[in-house]
C-alpha positions in Angstrom: -17.7 1.0 -19.0 -16.6 2.9 -15.7 -14.3 5.3 -15.4 -11.1 4.0 -13.8 -9.1 6.4 -11.4 -5.6 7.3 -12.9 -2.7 5.1 -12.4 0.7 5.9 -12.1 3.6 3.3 -12.2 7.1 4.7 -11.6 10.5 2.4 -11.1 13.3 4.2 -9.5 17.0 2.8 -10.0 15.9 -0.1 -12.4 14.6 -0.5 -15.8 11.1 -0.1 -16.6 9.3 -3.5 -17.3 6.2 -3.8 -19.3 5.4 -7.0 -16.9 6.2 -5.2 -13.6 4.2 -2.2 -14.9 0.9 -4.5 -16.0 1.2 -6.5 -12.8 1.1 -3.1 -10.8 -1.9 -1.9 -12.3 -3.6 -5.3 -12.0 -2.9 -4.7 -8.1 -4.2 -1.2 -8.4 -7.1 -1.9 -10.2 -8.1 -4.5 -7.4 -8.3 -2.0 -4.5 -11.5 -0.5 -6.5 -13.3 -3.6 -5.3 -12.9 -2.5 -1.7 -13.5 1.3 -1.9 -15.3 2.6 -5.4 -14.0 6.1 -4.3 -10.4 6.0 -5.3 -9.3 9.6 -7.0 -5.7 8.2 -7.7 -2.9 5.8 -7.1 0.7 6.2 -7.6 3.1 3.2 -7.3 6.6 3.8 -7.0 9.0 0.4 -7.6 12.6 0.6 -6.5 15.9 -1.2 -6.2 18.1 0.5 -3.4 21.6 0.2 -4.3 23.1 -3.2 -4.2 24.8 -4.1 -0.7 27.4 -6.7 -0.4 26.8 -10.3 -1.5 23.1 -10.4 -1.3 20.8 -10.1 -3.6 18.9 -6.8 -4.3 15.6 -6.3 -2.5 12.6 -3.8 -4.0 11.1 -1.3 -2.3 7.6 -0.7 -3.0 5.6 2.6 -2.2 1.7 2.8 -2.7 -0.3 5.8 -2.7 -4.1 5.9 -2.4 -6.2 9.1 -2.8 -9.6 8.9 -1.9 -11.9 12.0 -0.8 -10.2 13.8 2.6 -7.1 11.6 2.9 -4.2 9.9 1.5 -3.4 6.4 2.1 0.6 5.7 1.9 2.2 2.5 2.2 5.7 2.2 2.3 7.5 -1.2 2.3 11.1 -1.7 2.4 11.6 -5.5 2.9 15.3 -5.4 4.3 15.1 -8.7 6.0 12.5 -10.6 3.7 14.7 -12.1 0.8 11.6 -13.1 -0.8 11.5 -9.4 -2.0 14.1 -10.1 -4.0 11.7 -11.2 -6.7 9.9 -8.0 -7.8 6.7 -9.6 -8.3 6.1 -10.8 -4.5 7.4 -7.3 -3.4 4.3 -5.8 -5.3 2.1 -8.5 -4.0 3.1 -7.6 -0.5 2.8 -4.0 -0.7 -0.8 -4.2 -2.1 -2.1 -6.7 0.8 -0.8 -4.0 3.2 -2.4 -0.8 1.2 -5.6 -3.3 0.9 -5.5 -3.7 4.8 -5.2 0.3 5.2 -8.3 0.9 2.8 -10.3 -1.7 4.5 -9.6 0.1 7.7 -10.5 3.5 6.1 -13.6 1.9 4.4 -14.6 0.9 8.1 -14.3 4.0 9.8 -16.0 5.8 7.1 -19.1 3.9 7.5 -18.9 4.1 11.4 -18.6 -0.1 11.5 -15.5 0.7 14.0 -16.4 -0.2 17.3 -15.1 2.6 19.8 -14.3 1.1 23.1 -15.1 3.1 26.4 -12.5 4.5 28.0 -11.6 3.4 31.5 -13.4 5.0 34.5 -11.3 7.9 36.2 -10.7 6.8 39.8 -10.4 9.0 42.3 -7.4 8.7 44.5 -8.1 7.7 48.2 -6.0 9.8 51.1 
């Protein structure tokens, strides 16, 4: 069985939950399909203070360490009330992390197209 990178899941402002931790671990493991060189992954799930009569929205921060770089995604979903559901907030944070990780892998492979800069025009007098 292959070694997996260490995954840390932390909770801020809410009680720890085995179900949420399992979901975060599953999302973190899924990132290995997009980049096999992940060194570590840290997930912080937070619930900021409850404001007014609105439901409490969750924030999820993900840090993925790959050789030479840390990819950090911090999702604060202040206006997206779907993120009153912690599992939706997790899913969306990991989708954003996956996009950044895929971009990083494309750059490392040299698959990113570089657009030629516009020619410099000389001023006419």
